[in-house]
Structures are given as C-alpha cells and as structure tokens.
C-alpha positions as CSV (number, residue, x, y, z in Angstrom):
1,M,47.1,26.0,43.8
2,T,43.9,25.0,45.7
3,E,41.4,27.7,46.6
4,K,41.9,27.0,50.3
5,S,45.6,27.9,50.0
6,I,44.9,31.4,48.8
7,R,46.3,34.0,51.2
8,V,46.5,37.8,50.4
9,R,47.6,40.7,52.5
10,F,47.0,44.4,52.9
11,A,50.1,45.9,54.2
12,P,49.8,49.6,55.0
13,S,52.3,51.9,56.8
14,P,50.9,53.7,59.9
15,T,52.1,57.1,58.7
16,G,48.8,59.1,58.5
17,G,45.4,59.0,56.9
18,L,44.2,56.1,54.7
19,H,44.0,57.3,51.1
20,L,41.1,55.9,49.1
21,G,43.6,54.2,46.9
22,G,44.8,52.3,49.9
23,V,41.3,51.3,50.8
24,R,40.8,50.1,47.2
25,T,43.9,47.9,47.4
26,A,42.5,46.4,50.6
27,L,39.1,45.9,49.0
28,F,40.5,44.2,45.9
29,N,42.7,41.9,48.1
30,Y,39.6,41.1,50.2
31,L,37.3,40.5,47.2
32,F,39.9,38.1,45.6
33,A,40.4,36.2,48.8
34,K,36.7,35.8,49.6
35,H,35.8,34.9,46.0
36,H,38.3,32.0,46.3
37,N,37.5,31.1,50.0
38,G,40.9,32.3,51.0
39,K,42.4,34.4,53.8
40,F,42.7,38.2,54.0
41,I,45.5,39.3,56.2
42,L,46.3,42.8,57.6
43,R,50.1,43.3,58.1
44,V,51.3,46.6,59.5
45,E,54.5,47.7,57.8
46,D,56.0,50.0,60.5
47,T,59.7,49.5,59.9
48,D,60.2,53.2,59.0
49,Q,60.2,54.6,62.6
50,N,60.9,58.1,61.4
51,R,57.6,58.3,59.7
52,F,55.6,56.3,62.3
53,V,52.6,58.3,63.5
54,E,50.9,57.5,66.8
55,G,47.3,56.3,66.4
56,A,47.6,55.6,62.7
57,E,47.4,51.9,63.0
58,Q,44.1,52.0,64.9
59,Y,42.9,54.5,62.4
60,I,43.6,52.0,59.6
61,V,41.8,49.2,61.5
62,S,38.8,51.5,62.1
63,C,38.6,52.4,58.4
64,L,38.5,48.8,57.4
65,E,35.9,48.0,60.0
66,W,33.7,50.9,58.8
67,C,34.0,49.6,55.2
68,G,33.0,46.1,56.3
69,I,36.4,44.7,55.2
70,T,37.0,42.1,57.9
71,T,40.4,40.5,58.5
72,D,41.2,36.8,59.1
73,E,44.6,37.5,60.6
74,S,45.9,40.8,61.9
75,P,47.8,42.4,64.9
76,N,44.5,42.5,66.7
77,T,43.0,39.2,65.8
78,G,46.3,37.2,65.7
79,G,47.0,34.1,63.7
80,E,49.5,31.3,63.2
81,F,51.8,33.4,61.1
82,G,52.3,36.4,63.5
83,P,53.5,38.7,64.7
84,Y,51.7,41.0,62.2
85,R,53.6,44.2,62.9
86,Q,57.0,44.3,61.1
87,S,58.6,46.1,64.1
88,E,57.9,43.0,66.2
89,R,59.5,40.8,63.5
90,K,62.8,42.8,63.5
91,S,65.0,40.0,64.8
92,R,64.4,37.7,61.8
93,Y,65.3,40.1,58.9
94,R,69.1,40.4,59.5
95,K,69.7,36.7,59.1
96,Y,68.2,36.8,55.6
97,A,70.3,39.9,54.7
98,E,73.4,38.2,56.0
99,E,72.5,35.1,53.9
100,L,72.4,37.3,50.8
101,I,75.8,38.6,51.6
102,E,77.2,35.1,52.0
103,K,75.8,34.1,48.6
104,G,77.3,37.2,47.0
105,F,73.9,38.9,46.3
106,A,74.3,41.7,48.8
107,Y,77.0,43.7,50.5
108,Y,77.8,46.0,53.5
109,A,77.9,49.7,52.7
110,F,79.6,52.1,55.2
111,D,79.0,55.3,53.3
112,T,78.2,58.3,55.5
113,P,75.4,60.7,54.6
114,A,78.1,63.3,53.6
115,E,79.8,60.7,51.3
116,L,76.5,59.9,49.6
117,E,75.8,63.6,49.0
118,K,79.3,64.0,47.6
119,M,78.7,61.1,45.3
120,R,75.5,62.7,44.0
121,E,77.3,65.9,43.3
122,Q,80.5,64.4,41.9
123,Y,78.8,62.1,39.3
124,K,76.0,64.4,38.3
125,S,75.9,65.2,34.6
126,E,73.5,66.3,32.0
127,A,73.0,62.7,30.9
128,N,72.6,61.6,34.5
129,P,71.2,64.4,36.7
130,S,70.4,62.1,39.6
131,P,73.2,59.6,40.1
132,Q,72.2,56.4,41.9
133,Y,74.1,53.9,44.0
134,D,74.2,51.3,41.3
135,S,76.4,48.7,39.6
136,K,78.7,51.4,38.2
137,I,78.9,53.7,41.2
138,R,79.3,51.0,43.9
139,E,82.8,50.3,42.8
140,K,83.8,53.8,43.8
141,M,82.1,53.8,47.2
142,N,82.9,52.7,50.7
143,N,81.5,49.1,50.9
144,S,82.5,45.5,51.3
145,L,83.0,45.2,47.6
146,T,85.8,47.8,47.6
147,L,87.3,47.2,51.1
148,S,89.4,44.3,52.2
149,S,87.8,41.5,54.2
150,A,89.9,42.4,57.2
151,E,88.8,46.1,57.1
152,V,85.2,45.1,56.7
153,Q,85.4,42.7,59.7
154,E,87.1,45.4,61.8
155,R,84.4,47.9,60.9
156,L,81.7,45.4,61.8
157,T,83.4,44.5,65.1
158,N,83.6,48.2,66.0
159,K,79.9,48.5,65.2
160,E,80.5,51.2,62.6
161,P,77.2,52.4,61.1
162,H,76.3,50.6,57.9
163,V,73.5,49.4,55.7
164,I,73.1,46.2,53.7
165,R,72.4,46.7,50.0
166,I,71.3,44.3,47.3
167,K,73.9,43.8,44.6
168,M,71.9,44.3,41.4
169,P,73.4,42.5,38.4
170,A,74.4,44.7,35.5
171,S,72.6,44.7,32.1
172,T,70.2,42.0,33.0
173,D,66.5,41.7,32.1
174,V,64.2,40.7,34.9
175,T,60.7,39.4,33.8
176,L,57.6,38.8,35.9
177,H,54.1,37.8,35.1
178,D,51.5,40.3,36.3
179,M,48.0,39.1,36.5
180,I,46.7,42.4,35.1
181,R,49.5,43.4,32.7
182,G,50.8,40.1,31.5
183,E,54.6,39.7,31.0
184,V,56.5,42.8,32.3
185,S,60.3,43.1,31.8
186,F,62.8,45.5,33.4
187,S,66.5,46.2,32.8
188,T,68.5,46.1,36.0
189,D,70.5,49.1,34.6
190,Q,67.5,51.2,35.5
191,V,67.5,50.0,39.2
192,D,69.9,51.1,41.9
193,D,71.3,48.9,44.7
194,K,68.4,49.3,47.1
195,V,69.1,49.3,50.9
196,L,67.7,46.1,52.4
197,L,68.7,46.6,56.0
198,K,69.0,50.1,57.5
199,G,71.5,51.3,60.0
200,D,69.1,50.8,62.9
201,G,68.7,47.1,62.0
202,M,65.2,47.6,60.6
203,P,64.5,46.2,57.1
204,T,63.4,48.4,54.3
205,Y,60.2,47.6,52.5
206,H,62.1,45.7,49.8
207,L,63.5,43.0,52.2
208,A,60.6,42.9,54.6
209,V,57.9,42.5,52.0
210,V,59.7,39.4,50.5
211,V,60.5,37.8,53.9
212,D,57.1,38.4,55.3
213,D,55.2,37.2,52.2
214,Y,57.4,34.1,52.3
215,E,56.9,33.4,56.0
216,M,53.2,34.2,55.9
217,K,52.7,32.0,52.8
218,I,51.1,34.8,50.8
219,S,49.9,33.4,47.5
220,H,48.9,36.6,45.6
221,A,50.1,40.1,46.1
222,F,47.9,43.0,45.0
223,R,49.5,46.4,45.3
224,G,49.5,49.8,43.5
225,E,51.1,50.4,40.1
226,E,53.6,52.8,41.7
227,W,55.4,49.7,43.1
228,L,56.2,48.3,39.6
229,P,59.6,49.9,39.4
230,S,60.6,48.0,42.6
231,A,59.3,44.7,41.3
232,P,62.7,43.5,39.8
233,V,64.3,44.0,43.2
234,H,61.7,41.8,44.8
235,V,61.7,39.1,42.1
236,L,65.5,38.8,42.4
237,L,65.3,38.6,46.2
238,W,62.8,35.7,45.9
239,E,65.3,34.0,43.6
240,Y,68.4,34.8,45.6
241,L,66.8,33.5,48.8
242,G,65.9,30.3,47.1
243,W,62.2,30.8,47.2
244,K,61.4,31.5,43.5
245,N,58.9,28.6,43.3
246,E,57.0,30.1,46.3
247,M,56.8,33.6,45.0
248,P,53.3,35.0,45.0
249,Q,51.5,35.9,41.9
250,W,51.6,39.7,41.3
251,A,48.9,42.1,40.4
252,H,49.8,45.8,40.2
253,L,46.6,47.8,40.4
254,P,46.0,50.9,38.2
255,L,46.3,54.3,39.7
256,I,43.4,56.4,40.9
257,L,43.9,59.6,38.9
258,K,43.0,63.2,39.4
259,P,39.6,64.3,37.9
260,D,41.4,65.6,34.8
261,G,43.3,62.4,34.4
262,Q,46.7,64.1,34.8
263,G,48.6,62.2,37.5
264,K,47.8,60.3,40.7
265,L,45.1,61.7,43.0
266,S,46.6,63.2,46.1
267,K,45.4,64.8,49.3
268,R,46.4,68.2,47.9
269,D,44.0,67.6,45.0
270,G,41.2,66.9,47.4
271,D,42.0,70.1,49.4
272,R,42.2,72.1,46.2
273,L,39.0,70.8,44.6
274,G,37.0,70.4,47.8
275,F,36.5,66.7,48.3
276,P,38.0,64.1,50.7
277,V,40.5,61.5,49.7
278,F,40.7,59.8,53.0
279,A,38.2,57.1,54.1
280,M,37.6,58.7,57.5
281,D,38.5,62.0,59.3
282,W,42.2,62.0,60.1
283,T,43.5,64.2,62.9
284,D,47.3,64.9,62.7
285,P,48.5,64.3,66.3
286,K,51.3,66.9,66.0
287,T,49.4,69.8,64.5
288,G,45.8,68.9,65.4
289,E,44.8,69.5,61.7
290,I,41.7,67.6,60.7
291,T,41.6,66.1,57.2
292,K,38.0,65.3,56.2
293,G,37.0,61.8,55.3
294,F,34.1,60.2,53.3
295,K,32.5,58.8,56.4
296,E,32.1,62.2,58.2
297,L,31.1,63.9,55.0
298,G,28.0,61.7,54.9
299,F,28.9,58.6,52.9
300,L,27.5,55.2,53.6
301,P,30.2,52.6,53.7
302,E,28.3,50.5,51.2
303,A,28.4,53.4,48.7
304,F,32.0,54.1,49.4
305,I,33.3,50.6,48.7
306,N,30.9,50.2,45.7
307,M,32.4,53.4,44.2
308,L,35.9,52.2,44.9
309,A,35.3,48.8,43.3
310,M,34.2,50.6,40.1
311,L,37.4,52.6,40.0
312,G,39.4,50.3,37.7
313,W,37.0,47.2,37.6
314,N,33.6,46.2,36.3
315,D,31.9,42.9,35.8
316,G,31.1,43.5,32.2
317,S,27.3,43.7,32.7
318,G,27.0,47.4,32.8
319,E,25.6,47.2,36.3
320,E,27.1,49.7,38.8
321,I,25.3,49.1,42.1
322,F,26.8,46.1,44.0
323,K,26.5,45.0,47.6
324,L,29.7,43.7,49.1
325,N,28.6,40.0,48.8
326,S,27.8,40.6,45.2
327,L,31.2,42.1,44.6
328,V,32.8,39.0,46.2
329,E,30.7,36.8,44.0
330,K,31.5,38.6,40.7
331,F,35.1,39.8,41.3
332,S,37.7,38.6,38.9
333,V,41.3,39.8,38.2
334,E,40.6,39.6,34.5
335,R,38.1,42.5,34.7
336,I,40.6,44.9,36.4
337,H,41.6,47.6,34.0
338,K,45.2,48.3,33.0
339,G,44.8,52.0,32.7
340,G,44.3,54.5,35.5
341,A,40.8,55.4,36.7
342,K,39.8,59.1,37.0
343,F,38.2,60.0,40.3
344,D,34.9,61.8,39.8
345,F,33.4,63.2,43.0
346,E,30.1,63.9,41.4
347,K,29.9,60.2,40.5
348,A,31.0,59.3,44.0
349,K,28.0,61.3,45.3
350,W,25.8,59.6,42.8
351,F,26.7,56.2,44.3
352,N,25.9,57.5,47.8
353,H,22.5,58.9,46.6
354,E,21.6,55.6,45.0
355,W,22.5,53.7,48.2
356,I,20.5,56.1,50.4
357,K,17.5,55.7,48.1
358,R,17.7,51.9,48.3
359,S,18.5,51.6,52.0
360,K,15.8,50.4,54.4
361,T,14.6,52.7,57.1
362,D,16.2,50.6,60.0
363,R,19.6,50.9,58.2
364,L,19.3,54.7,58.0
365,L,17.6,55.3,61.4
366,P,20.6,55.4,63.7
367,L,22.6,57.4,61.2
368,V,19.9,60.0,60.8
369,E,19.4,60.2,64.6
370,K,23.1,61.0,64.9
371,V,23.0,63.7,62.2
372,L,20.0,65.3,63.9
373,A,21.6,65.0,67.4
374,E,24.7,66.8,66.1
375,N,22.4,69.6,65.1
376,K,20.7,69.6,68.5
377,I,17.4,68.0,67.3
378,Q,16.0,65.2,69.3
379,A,13.3,63.0,67.7
380,S,11.6,59.7,68.6
381,S,12.7,56.7,66.6
382,A,9.0,56.0,65.8
383,L,8.5,59.4,64.3
384,L,11.8,59.3,62.4
385,S,10.9,55.9,61.0
386,E,7.9,57.5,59.4
387,L,9.7,60.6,58.2
388,I,12.8,59.0,56.7
389,P,11.0,57.3,53.7
390,M,9.4,60.6,52.9
391,V,12.7,62.4,52.3
392,Q,15.4,59.8,51.6
393,E,15.2,60.1,47.8
394,R,16.1,63.8,48.2
395,C,19.3,63.1,50.2
396,V,22.7,62.7,48.5
397,L,24.7,62.8,51.7
398,L,23.6,61.7,55.2
399,S,24.1,65.3,56.3
400,D,21.2,66.2,53.9
401,F,18.8,64.6,56.3
402,H,19.2,67.6,58.6
403,T,18.1,70.0,55.8
404,Q,15.3,67.7,54.7
405,L,14.0,67.0,58.2
406,A,14.8,70.0,60.4
407,Y,11.6,71.9,59.6
408,F,9.5,69.0,61.0
409,F,10.9,69.9,64.4
410,I,11.8,73.6,64.4
411,D,10.3,76.6,62.6
412,P,12.5,77.6,59.6
413,I,15.1,80.2,60.6
414,T,14.8,81.9,57.2
415,I,11.8,82.2,54.7
416,D,12.5,82.3,51.0
417,T,10.1,85.2,50.5
418,D,11.9,86.1,47.2
419,S,10.3,83.0,45.6
420,I,6.8,84.2,46.7
421,S,6.9,88.0,46.3
422,P,6.8,88.2,42.4
423,K,3.4,86.7,42.3
424,W,2.2,87.7,45.7
425,N,-0.9,89.9,45.9
426,E,-3.6,91.1,48.3
427,S,-6.0,88.3,47.4
428,K,-3.4,85.6,48.3
429,H,-2.7,87.4,51.5
430,D,-6.4,87.5,52.3
431,F,-6.7,83.8,51.4
432,F,-4.1,82.7,54.0
433,N,-5.5,85.0,56.6
434,S,-9.0,83.7,56.1
435,W,-7.9,80.0,55.7
436,K,-6.1,80.2,59.1
437,T,-9.5,80.6,60.8
438,G,-10.8,77.5,59.0
439,L,-7.7,75.5,60.1
440,E,-8.2,76.5,63.7
441,G,-11.6,74.9,63.6
442,L,-10.5,71.6,62.2
443,T,-11.0,68.7,64.6
444,D,-9.5,66.1,62.4
445,W,-5.9,67.2,61.8
446,S,-5.0,64.8,59.0
447,T,-3.4,65.1,55.5
448,A,-6.6,64.5,53.7
449,T,-8.7,66.9,55.8
450,I,-6.1,69.7,55.6
451,E,-5.8,69.3,51.8
452,Q,-9.6,69.4,51.4
453,S,-9.9,72.5,53.5
454,F,-7.2,74.1,51.4
455,K,-9.0,73.3,48.1
456,D,-12.4,74.4,49.4
457,A,-11.0,77.7,50.6
458,A,-9.2,78.3,47.3
459,E,-12.3,77.7,45.4
460,Q,-14.3,80.0,47.6
461,A,-11.6,82.7,47.0
462,G,-11.5,82.1,43.3
463,I,-7.8,81.2,43.2
464,K,-6.3,78.1,41.6
465,P,-4.9,75.8,44.3
466,G,-1.7,75.5,42.3
467,E,-0.9,79.2,42.8
468,L,-1.2,78.8,46.5
469,Q,0.7,75.5,47.2
470,L,4.2,76.9,46.6
471,P,3.7,79.9,49.1
472,F,2.2,77.4,51.6
473,R,5.2,75.1,51.2
474,I,7.7,78.0,51.7
475,M,5.8,79.1,54.8
476,L,6.2,75.7,56.4
477,V,9.6,74.6,55.1
478,G,11.3,78.0,54.5
479,A,12.2,76.9,51.0
480,K,11.0,75.1,47.8
481,F,11.6,71.5,48.8
482,G,10.2,68.6,50.8
483,P,7.5,65.9,50.6
484,P,3.9,66.7,49.8
485,V,3.0,69.9,51.6
486,F,-0.2,68.7,53.3
487,E,1.7,65.7,54.8
488,I,4.2,68.2,56.2
489,A,1.4,70.2,57.8
490,A,-0.2,67.1,59.3
491,R,3.2,66.0,60.8
492,I,4.2,69.4,62.3
493,G,0.8,69.9,63.9
494,K,-1.9,72.6,64.0
495,A,-0.1,75.1,66.3
496,S,3.1,75.0,64.3
497,T,1.3,75.3,61.0
498,L,-0.7,78.3,62.1
499,R,2.4,80.0,63.6
500,R,4.5,79.6,60.5
501,I,1.7,81.0,58.3
502,D,1.5,84.0,60.7
503,N,5.3,84.5,60.6
504,S,5.4,84.4,56.8
505,L,2.4,86.7,56.4
506,A,4.2,89.3,58.6
507,L,7.3,89.1,56.4
508,L,5.4,89.3,53.2
509,K,3.2,92.2,54.4
510,A,6.3,94.1,55.2
C-alpha cells in the first residue's frame, strides 16, 4: 500500500459530550494519517436516531478545531466519498443487507419486543443468565430461517416490522491481525446474531461501519478496545460481501482507565473526583446541565493533545513534551501500548503548566485578556505583554492568570495578615509609616529606586530588609506570591502602593 492511499476516519456518534478517549482516538488517527501523508476523515455516525442529540455534531467539530486536528474530508468540508453523515447514506445500506440474505449470510427477523423478552426469560439459566439471539436460539424464533418462504414474503409485502440479522456460523474461529495486539482469535459461539438493519431502515453500527469503510476506501481503522468483541462480526461482513481483500488494517486502542486503574474512565468518575473528562464544556440541551471541559478549565489545546498522546503511547526517548508536528513526525503504531493507561489529573495539569511556561507571550496574550475580562478586569495589551512573562511560570491553568495578575489592577480584597502578625512589632509598624513619607517624595518611581529607598530606610531603622519584604509583599498582593516585590510596586504605581500600605497598617494595628 502506497503512503498516498492511506485513509483513516474518526467516526463519532452525535450523542453528547466528547470524552477524552474519543479525542485520543481522533488524534491517533490524525497522527497516523499525517505521518504517512494520508487523509483524515470525519464521518458522523448518526444512525441511532433515538440517541441523537441536537448540537452534538457541531460540538464535536468545535472540539477537533480547538485541538488543532484538521479534517481533510467531513460533513462540513465535503469530499469525493460523501455524504459523510450516515443518516444521509440511508438508502444504500439495505441493498447490502439484502445481498447478505440472498447469499445465506443474513436473515429477516420478525420477533416483537415482547417475544424477545419472553425468549430471554424462557432460556435463562444458571449457566446462561443472559440468553442471546444466536445460532442456537434463532431456530426457535420468528424469522426467515424458521418460517416458510411464502409466509416471509407475505409479511414483507404487508410491511410487517422486522430487522435483518447476520447469521453467525456456529463453532467457528474468526481471526484478525491487529496492528497493536497481533493475531486475535474469537469463537463465534460467543457472538450473537447482531442486528444489521433496524426496523426503521437505518443500519446498525455493524453494517454501516463496514459499508462506509469500504465505500470511502478506508485503509486503516483505529478504534477503542471496547470494540474488539464486535470485530468478528465485522471481519465476517467484509468476507461475506466479497471485500475481504479490501478490509482495512485494524488497531484497537488501549482503554483510558480510572486513576486507580480499575476500569474505564467515565464521566461519573470525573464528577466524583473533580476533574473533566470532556474536551470542552458540554451543555445538555434537554436539562441545561453543563459538564465542564478541559478548555474552559484553563487547558491549552497544545497541552491537552500532548497529554492525550502520552496516554498509551511514547516515542521511546523518555521525552514527554511534544508539539503537534513533532507528534506527527514521531508517531508509530509500534509504540502504542497494549495495556490500558491510567488517567492522572495531576499529570495532566503538569503538562499544562509546562506548556504555559514554554509559550510565547503573543500566544498567551488573547487567552489572558479573556480570563481577565471574564473577571471584569480590563488591561492594555502592551501592559499585559510586559506582565505575562513575570507570572507565567506560576500558572498551572489559564485561570491562574487572574490570581497572579489581579493585584496589578485592583487592590487586594483580603490581606493575609495572619502571615505577618506572628513577627509583627511596633518597630516594623513604625518602619512602614516612616518609609511611606520617603516613598511620597520619590520622583523616579522605578524598581531600582524603590528597592534602594527600602534598603536605606531598613538600615536606618536597624531592621534586616529580609524581615520586611514579606510584609511588604502581602501588603501589595494580599498573599505570599508574585514576582519580585519592588517590580510589583513599580508597576502598580505610587498612589496604589501607598494606599495598600495604609490599608494594611490599619488592619495590623487593629
């Protein structure tokens, strides 16, 4: 296969928020395609109309755009293999389902919901607590394998509700080569006769994924490990439809696990442990409930995709920080792990911290402006461009820029006097009272001049400057953080500096 013929797809269902596992699947597809100069396709699998959620497709597109994962073909961009929404491809699936029936690989099933429920109760046993519609049960059910041809035709003519099921062979081993796991075999006795075409004429995932991958000439299929049990159905469909030689190469990605490693990470885990599992905020259109996303929490997209790439993959060098183009360059299927990857939110924040530290000011500027504006702080771009480099190493999330910068624009709302009081005394109180007068007389309000004035006054008072710097910082900032304190004073100006000293002295005196 030539590199130019490589075509991969990300095929989400528009049923709600985009889980970080879904974004990682999209990312690995994208990295593989771009590494081989191939095409990355977005295909929307909206055949389950009962679970379809208004706005979910645009949300998925927005998430990919935020991450920098660009599509070559999609519902929005088009392409020669469209349409790219399965609901718009509905007319083509039945012919393939009918073809499978003609070949003896599928059958019509007329069972009502009540009959299916009766079957599950009737054949339930200790050895088989959840009976499936399989090679043993189908002979006892209401389908074209048990009914006469005339009766089947009559029911079809009368448009009696029915589905089309694959006829799984009994006691057969189905083997596929997985690019991550090697040879994987399944016994068909463990697989039921999956529905291929539903009563409303819509295909299920099993039929649609095979037909669409064939018609869109997909060369490699990356998807989550949870789809492995369905793989024998798909392999047989490729064979039954006569397309076996055109079947894509499979890669089933390891699960993203809960922090304790016990099971797949879910939205409930995020809610319980206090971190997001969606890429961006998702608002449920029915309930209005907002589920937080990494973007709104304050993650850079560069950090988010870097973190995702390292969940189940590495390049073997020990390096952890990668730009997207570096990930494209270094990505290889051989380096994807077989085992699941534990999600560690502290590690995720570490990635974000590293990316904030390494980002250029012009990259951070519009993001910081937005954070401050949301907190009703307006600042000139020129001033912020000077302040950002002073605090960015202290910011783990973008929201931290508010905490780290707010005191440059507004007096602190609270003062951490508890951190001053234990070593506070009359001589220190007198120092700041006296020094204020010296500050008022300064004509050159610069970092160096303020610092020299401070040291001179401390020497005159007989107090070590180090004993006075923490109280001064807390007076200006309200707490024990921030860049060099004399730089803060120079930036906030004389009037603000004197006012904050006054306010703090009043609190400390009390």
